[in-house]
C-alpha positions in Angstrom: -23.9 184.2 100.3 -26.3 186.7 101.6 -25.2 189.6 104.2 -27.0 188.1 107.1 -25.0 185.1 106.9 -22.0 186.2 106.6 -22.6 189.3 109.6 -23.9 185.6 111.5 -20.2 184.2 111.1 -18.5 187.3 112.1 -20.2 187.6 115.0 -20.0 184.0 116.0 -16.0 184.4 115.1 -16.2 187.5 117.3 -18.1 185.8 120.2 -15.6 183.0 120.0 -12.4 185.0 120.1 -13.6 187.0 122.8 -14.3 184.0 125.0 -11.0 182.9 124.2 -9.0 185.9 125.4 -11.1 186.0 128.7 -10.0 182.3 129.5 -6.8 182.9 129.0 -6.3 186.3 130.7 -7.9 184.6 133.6 -5.5 181.8 133.4 -2.9 183.0 136.1 -5.8 183.6 138.9 -7.0 181.7 141.4 -10.4 181.3 142.8 -10.3 184.8 144.7 -9.3 186.3 141.3 -5.6 187.4 143.0 -2.9 187.2 140.3 -0.1 184.7 141.0 2.5 185.4 138.5 6.3 185.6 139.2 7.1 187.4 136.2 4.9 190.5 137.0 6.3 190.5 140.4 9.8 190.8 139.3 8.7 193.9 137.0 6.9 195.2 139.7 9.5 195.0 142.2 12.1 196.6 139.6 9.9 199.0 138.8 9.5 199.9 142.7 13.3 199.5 143.5 15.4 199.9 140.2 18.9 199.7 141.7 18.2 196.5 143.7 19.1 193.4 142.0 17.0 190.2 142.8 18.8 187.6 143.4 16.1 185.0 143.9 12.2 184.7 144.8 10.2 182.5 147.1 6.4 182.4 146.7 3.9 181.4 149.7 2.0 178.2 149.4 -1.4 180.2 148.6 0.6 182.7 146.2 -0.5 185.8 148.1 3.5 186.6 149.1 6.4 186.6 147.7 9.7 186.7 149.7 12.7 188.6 147.8 16.2 188.0 148.4 18.6 191.0 147.0 21.9 190.5 145.6 23.4 192.6 148.6 21.7 190.0 151.2 19.3 192.6 152.0 15.8 191.2 151.8 12.5 192.4 150.4 8.8 191.5 150.4 6.2 191.6 148.2 2.1 190.6 149.0 -0.3 190.4 146.0 -3.2 192.7 145.7 -5.2 191.4 143.1 -3.8 193.5 140.1 -0.5 194.7 141.7 1.9 193.8 144.1 2.6 196.0 147.2 6.6 196.2 147.5 8.8 196.7 150.6 12.4 196.6 151.4 13.0 194.9 154.8 15.2 197.3 156.8 18.0 195.4 159.1 16.5 194.8 162.5 13.0 196.3 161.7 11.4 192.3 161.6 10.6 189.9 164.3 10.2 186.2 163.0 8.2 183.6 164.8 8.5 180.2 164.2 5.2 177.9 164.0 4.6 174.1 165.1 4.1 173.7 161.1 8.0 173.9 159.9 6.5 174.8 156.4 5.9 178.6 157.7 6.7 181.2 160.6 4.9 184.1 161.5 6.2 187.9 160.7 5.9 191.0 162.3 7.3 193.5 160.4 8.1 196.6 162.4 7.7 199.3 159.6 4.9 197.9 158.0 2.4 196.5 160.2 -0.3 196.0 157.7 1.6 193.2 156.3 2.1 191.2 159.2 0.7 187.8 159.2 1.4 183.8 159.0 3.1 182.9 155.6 3.2 179.2 154.8 5.2 177.6 151.8 5.0 174.6 150.0 8.1 173.0 151.1 9.9 173.2 154.6 13.3 173.7 153.0 12.0 176.8 151.3 10.6 178.3 154.5 14.1 177.6 156.3 15.7 179.3 153.6 13.6 182.5 153.6 13.8 182.3 157.7 17.8 182.4 157.3 17.8 185.3 155.1 15.4 187.3 157.4 17.4 186.4 160.0 20.1 187.7 158.5 18.9 190.7 157.9 17.3 190.7 161.5 20.8 191.7 162.5 21.2 195.3 162.8 23.6 197.5 160.7 25.2 198.2 164.2 25.9 194.5 165.2 27.4 193.9 161.7 29.7 196.5 162.0 30.8 195.1 165.9 31.1 191.7 164.1 33.5 192.9 161.5 35.8 195.1 163.4 38.8 193.1 164.7 38.8 192.9 168.3 42.0 194.1 170.3 43.8 191.3 172.1 43.2 190.6 175.5 45.4 189.6 178.4 48.4 191.0 179.9 50.6 191.3 176.7 50.2 194.5 175.0 50.8 194.5 170.8 54.5 196.1 171.6 55.2 193.1 174.1 54.2 190.5 171.5 56.8 191.7 169.2 
């Protein structure tokens, strides 16, 4: 076999390999080139907040944002920026949620990260309701939770000493 034929075959095989690799690497991207990989999102969130344990993730319908429920009932938020995710912990009392006429979504205002404000739609109403419940639970401030957990003193005319 002549060297020209061998090099031609090698060149064609390399071109086929390059085409295959580029097709496989773009498989998880949408038409705008954004990455929608929840595995990568978990790794990015773990890198940003190594002491937070993830309980569950909910991705918006367009894949642009991921709401994260953490193990200690806190919440997190991730927004896709092409090749990486911006990760935030949502502090209690620092988010406002407004319902939409469409039950599959809501509008969120982050008081600590106004660049992440927006309207988020989910694929199902159940998923949107679950995320809204997380945010509402996270919406209650720490001071309000302390008041709820403290036992209230008895009211009325009977003091604790008289009750015995």
